[in-house]
TILODREN-659658 format. One record per residue (C-alpha): x, z, y; residue number from 1. Coordinates in steps of 0.02 Angstrom, whole numbers. Layout:
REM TILODREN-659658
X Z Y NUM
...
REM end
This chain:
REM TILODREN-659658
2872 1599 40 1
2715 1705 70 2
2552 1637 -5 3
2392 1704 74 4
2206 1671 97 5
2157 1567 252 6
2107 1690 395 7
2205 1827 324 8
2377 1797 430 9
2387 1748 623 10
2496 1600 617 11
2517 1591 803 12
2608 1774 796 13
2742 1722 670 14
2906 1721 743 15
3014 1707 594 16
3035 1534 533 17
2987 1525 347 18
2871 1432 233 19
2685 1498 226 20
2561 1438 112 21
2376 1457 150 22
2248 1436 19 23
2105 1353 93 24
1933 1354 8 25
1826 1216 -21 26
1708 1155 129 27
1524 1161 93 28
1472 984 108 29
1272 980 105 30
1205 846 3 31
1051 768 72 32
916 769 -64 33
856 599 -135 34
681 602 -188 35
662 584 -377 36
466 594 -392 37
430 404 -363 38
354 305 -498 39
374 114 -495 40
248 23 -588 41
232 -173 -612 42
86 -254 -706 43
-84 -342 -697 44
-225 -287 -598 45
-396 -369 -556 46
-369 -367 -363 47
-238 -341 -231 48
-75 -415 -157 49
41 -500 -272 50
224 -459 -295 51
220 -334 -139 52
247 -159 -159 53
93 -39 -119 54
105 148 -89 55
-7 231 -201 56
-39 419 -216 57
-190 448 -308 58
-310 341 -419 59
-435 323 -277 60
-289 239 -181 61
-258 133 -328 62
-439 80 -361 63
-440 30 -160 64
-283 -72 -172 65
-294 -144 -344 66
-473 -124 -417 67
-535 -22 -567 68
-419 4 -729 69
-451 -136 -843 70
-424 -139 -1026 71
-266 -267 -1033 72
-106 -250 -1116 73
-1 -244 -959 74
-131 -157 -844 75
-40 -68 -700 76
-203 42 -684 77
-186 118 -860 78
6 176 -824 79
-35 246 -651 80
-183 339 -733 81
-79 411 -866 82
49 476 -747 83
-82 552 -620 84
-148 653 -765 85
38 719 -784 86
40 773 -615 87
128 612 -528 88
65 561 -356 89
192 449 -272 90
195 272 -331 91
251 103 -283 92
144 -27 -375 93
175 -212 -379 94
34 -333 -444 95
113 -478 -559 96
21 -622 -607 97
45 -778 -712 98
-9 -886 -550 99
-169 -947 -620 100
-297 -831 -547 101
-376 -879 -385 102
-461 -804 -242 103
-656 -794 -265 104
-764 -903 -133 105
-929 -925 -84 106
-995 -1093 -2 107
-1162 -1108 101 108
-1226 -1269 35 109
-1331 -1304 193 110
-1195 -1307 316 111
-1024 -1308 207 112
-971 -1148 283 113
-841 -1065 150 114
-805 -879 124 115
-645 -851 29 116
-590 -678 -35 117
-437 -607 55 118
-348 -570 -119 119
-345 -665 -285 120
-410 -590 -443 121
-580 -563 -539 122
-627 -413 -435 123
-663 -538 -282 124
-812 -607 -390 125
-909 -451 -356 126
-900 -476 -147 127
-1071 -485 -89 128
-1110 -566 103 129
-1256 -526 205 130
-1309 -603 364 131
-1437 -505 455 132
-1492 -472 650 133
-1357 -400 753 134
-1375 -238 855 135
-1396 -336 1017 136
-1540 -453 1047 137
-1500 -646 992 138
-1343 -594 892 139
-1300 -585 703 140
-1227 -453 594 141
-1111 -507 446 142
-1079 -379 304 143
-953 -403 182 144
-957 -272 33 145
-862 -238 -125 146
-945 -108 -243 147
-856 71 -221 148
-777 21 -58 149
-831 40 130 150
-910 -126 183 151
-839 -223 325 152
-969 -259 456 153
-947 -395 586 154
-1088 -358 721 155
-1151 -446 872 156
-1082 -622 845 157
-1173 -732 959 158
-1199 -917 962 159
-1292 -1044 874 160
-1259 -1199 769 161
-1080 -1245 745 162
-1030 -1127 897 163
-1109 -977 791 164
-1015 -1028 637 165
-853 -1053 727 166
-867 -879 811 167
-914 -803 646 168
-755 -881 568 169
-657 -811 709 170
-723 -637 702 171
-687 -622 513 172
-511 -705 508 173
-456 -604 671 174
-510 -441 572 175
-635 -383 718 176
-731 -277 598 177
-709 -89 567 178
REM end
């Protein structure tokens, strides 16, 4: 009973009946890499979606999605800032809340038109709304700004009276800004 390494003997040329043992080396299986650089952070924030993971790569990404770092016990921004200082740059952040925070809103008293922030949290209280003349004659421009972020501009909204306010609400709600 000869014992040989695989490939060192031509088994098709063997004519003598016998037991031949071939040593077969293990096959190289390529293992796909799994990313291990993702940091998951759950905590409170002053702004942003609640209960939904948001991909964050830097502190500026965090500020856009969740607002500034706040001095709170469970502030998510503090944890992200600490990890960024140590070189991390791949986060999945989930904002948690106790359910008592509400979205900021502004009511125009003369007509009863209500502007409501898209997200809950105290940062929404800093939103400013400006109504001015539009780029085209006879139209209006609405500018919605939050300090530190690019303002949303809804330009050339036409109409008068209730039709104007309906057109303005439709433009904002449908996201016809930049």
